C-alpha positions in Angstrom: -15.2 19.0 3.4 -16.3 15.2 4.3 -13.0 14.1 2.5 -10.8 15.5 5.6 -12.8 13.8 8.3 -10.7 10.7 9.5 -11.5 8.0 12.0 -8.9 7.2 14.4 -8.3 3.3 14.4 -7.2 1.1 17.5 -4.2 -1.2 16.0 -3.5 -3.1 19.0 -2.3 -2.8 22.9 -2.2 1.1 23.0 -1.6 2.2 19.6 -3.6 4.1 17.0 -3.8 5.1 13.7 -5.2 8.1 11.3 -4.9 8.1 7.5 -3.7 11.1 6.1 -5.0 12.1 2.6 -3.1 11.5 -0.3 -3.2 15.3 -1.5 -1.9 16.4 1.8 1.0 13.7 2.0 2.0 14.9 -1.6 2.1 18.5 -0.5 4.0 18.1 2.6 6.4 15.4 0.5 6.0 12.9 3.1 6.7 9.1 2.0 5.5 5.8 2.8 7.0 4.5 6.1 8.9 8.0 6.6 9.7 8.3 10.7 7.8 11.4 11.7 7.3 13.2 15.3 4.0 13.5 16.7 3.5 16.3 19.3 0.6 17.6 21.6 -0.3 20.9 20.3 -2.9 22.9 22.4 -5.9 20.6 22.0 -4.9 19.1 19.0 -1.6 17.3 17.5 1.3 18.4 15.4 3.1 16.0 12.7 6.4 17.3 11.6 9.3 15.3 9.7 11.8 13.4 11.8 15.1 14.9 11.8 18.3 13.1 13.2 
């Protein structure tokens, strides 16, 4: 689906952003400014909730 296609945007020196669809945020119960862990997973990435 076209709504699942996102662009990678460069924010500054060495940082990039990808927007996450609103319905996916709701399904995963992620909140704005929530800390997450980003890991390489094969040829993709895995985003998980950050636990102290």
